[in-house]
C-alpha positions as CSV (number, residue, x, y, z in Angstrom):
1,X,-24.4,24.4,-57.5
2,X,-20.9,23.2,-57.1
3,X,-19.6,26.8,-57.4
4,X,-22.1,27.9,-54.8
5,X,-20.8,25.3,-52.3
6,X,-17.2,26.3,-53.0
7,X,-18.1,29.9,-52.3
8,X,-20.1,29.2,-49.1
9,X,-17.7,26.7,-47.5
10,X,-14.9,29.2,-46.6
11,X,-17.4,31.6,-45.2
12,X,-19.0,28.9,-43.0
13,X,-15.5,27.8,-41.9
14,X,-14.6,31.4,-40.9
15,X,-17.8,31.7,-39.0
16,X,-17.2,28.5,-37.1
17,X,-13.6,29.5,-36.3
18,X,-14.8,32.8,-34.8
19,X,-16.1,30.7,-31.8
20,X,-12.6,29.4,-31.2
21,X,-9.7,31.2,-29.5
22,X,-6.3,32.0,-31.1
23,X,-4.7,31.5,-27.6
24,X,-5.5,28.7,-25.2
25,X,-7.7,29.8,-22.4
26,X,-7.6,28.1,-19.0
27,X,-10.8,28.0,-16.9
28,X,-11.7,31.5,-15.8
29,X,-10.9,32.4,-12.2
30,X,-14.6,33.1,-11.4
31,X,-15.4,29.4,-12.3
32,X,-12.6,27.9,-10.3
33,X,-12.8,29.5,-6.8
34,X,-9.9,30.0,-4.5
35,X,-7.1,27.4,-4.0
36,X,-4.1,25.8,-5.7
37,X,-6.0,25.1,-8.9
38,X,-6.6,28.8,-9.4
39,X,-2.9,29.6,-8.9
40,X,-1.9,26.8,-11.4
41,X,-4.5,28.1,-13.9
42,X,-3.2,31.6,-13.7
43,X,0.5,30.5,-14.1
44,X,-0.5,28.3,-17.1
45,X,-2.5,31.1,-18.7
46,X,0.6,33.4,-18.4
47,X,2.7,30.7,-20.1
48,X,0.1,30.4,-22.9
49,X,0.0,34.2,-23.4
50,X,3.8,34.4,-23.7
51,X,3.7,32.5,-27.0
52,X,2.2,32.9,-30.4
53,X,0.1,29.8,-31.2
54,X,-1.0,27.9,-34.3
55,X,-4.4,26.5,-34.7
56,X,-7.7,27.3,-33.0
57,X,-8.5,26.5,-29.4
58,X,-11.9,25.7,-28.0
59,X,-12.4,22.1,-28.5
60,X,-11.8,21.0,-25.0
61,X,-9.3,20.7,-22.2
62,X,-9.2,21.2,-18.5
63,X,-7.5,22.9,-15.5
64,X,-6.3,21.4,-12.3
65,X,-3.6,21.8,-9.7
66,X,-1.1,20.3,-12.1
67,X,-1.7,22.8,-14.9
68,X,-4.0,23.5,-17.8
69,X,-4.4,21.8,-21.2
70,X,-6.3,22.8,-24.3
71,X,-7.1,21.0,-27.5
72,X,-6.6,22.7,-30.9
73,X,-7.6,22.1,-34.5
74,X,-5.7,23.2,-37.6
75,X,-7.3,24.2,-40.9
76,X,-4.1,23.5,-42.9
77,X,-1.1,21.3,-42.6
78,X,1.3,23.2,-40.4
79,X,4.6,21.9,-38.8
80,X,3.3,22.6,-35.3
81,X,6.4,21.3,-33.5
82,X,8.7,23.5,-35.6
83,X,6.5,26.5,-34.8
84,X,6.7,25.8,-31.1
85,X,10.5,25.0,-31.2
86,X,11.1,28.6,-32.5
87,X,8.5,30.3,-30.3
88,X,9.7,28.6,-27.1
89,X,13.4,29.3,-27.8
90,X,12.6,33.0,-28.5
91,X,10.6,33.2,-25.2
92,X,13.5,31.7,-23.2
93,X,12.2,28.2,-22.7
94,X,14.6,25.3,-22.7
95,X,13.7,22.3,-24.8
96,X,14.0,19.1,-22.8
97,X,12.2,16.6,-25.0
98,X,11.5,16.6,-28.7
99,X,10.4,13.8,-31.0
100,X,8.2,13.4,-34.1
101,X,4.8,14.1,-32.3
102,X,5.6,15.9,-29.1
103,X,7.9,18.3,-27.3
104,X,8.4,19.6,-23.8
105,X,10.1,22.8,-22.7
106,X,10.8,24.2,-19.2
107,X,11.4,27.6,-17.8
108,X,11.3,29.1,-14.3
109,X,9.6,26.1,-12.7
110,X,7.0,25.8,-15.4
111,X,6.7,23.3,-18.3
112,X,5.0,23.6,-21.7
113,X,4.1,20.5,-23.8
114,X,2.6,20.1,-27.2
115,X,1.4,16.9,-28.8
116,X,0.3,16.8,-32.5
117,X,-2.2,14.3,-33.9
118,X,-2.6,15.0,-37.6
119,X,-4.7,18.2,-37.9
120,X,-5.3,18.5,-34.1
121,X,-3.4,18.3,-30.9
122,X,-3.1,19.5,-27.4
123,X,-1.0,22.1,-25.6
124,X,-0.4,21.9,-21.8
125,X,1.3,24.3,-19.4
126,X,1.9,23.6,-15.7
127,X,4.3,22.9,-13.0
128,X,7.7,21.6,-14.1
129,X,7.2,18.7,-11.7
130,X,4.0,17.6,-13.6
131,X,3.5,16.4,-17.1
132,X,6.4,13.9,-17.4
133,X,4.5,11.4,-15.3
134,X,2.8,8.9,-17.5
135,X,2.4,11.6,-20.1
136,X,1.8,11.6,-23.8
137,X,-0.3,8.7,-24.8
138,X,-2.7,9.1,-27.7
139,X,-5.7,7.8,-25.7
140,X,-7.0,10.7,-23.5
141,X,-6.8,14.2,-22.4
142,X,-6.7,15.0,-18.7
143,X,-5.2,17.9,-16.6
144,X,-5.2,16.2,-13.2
145,X,-2.2,14.0,-13.9
146,X,-0.4,16.6,-16.0
147,X,0.8,16.5,-19.5
148,X,-0.6,16.9,-23.0
149,X,-2.4,14.0,-24.7
150,X,-4.0,13.6,-28.0
151,X,-7.8,13.8,-28.1
152,X,-9.6,10.6,-28.8
């Protein structure tokens, strides 16, 4: 029985992860309607698509005029911040903040943030003027005030 559980568990995990995205996805244009939120979501999506990501996205997040955030989960212990340090530098982003659980990079009026919280975290992309305002705090996720925050 124990061997059977050991064999089934990876298959079940793979099946579950197939419902998640490998790249963060902002709210689709057809769900947003016209306006500044749509423009911000498109810019954020382009920023997300310019990078290779770790983890699986689909657990939650939101889009607004300040940007777009998405929660991710990891299936193994990965140095998420080191991954993004390399990815962001290679894509031409300038690192402006970096500590043990979060980082922020900027490029061409856009900002990208990542916050790690054990085997999960949040990425955020949006306007350079957003995000730094009252940002990373491990209590909530919300796109309207900008910035990445750990899920509760």
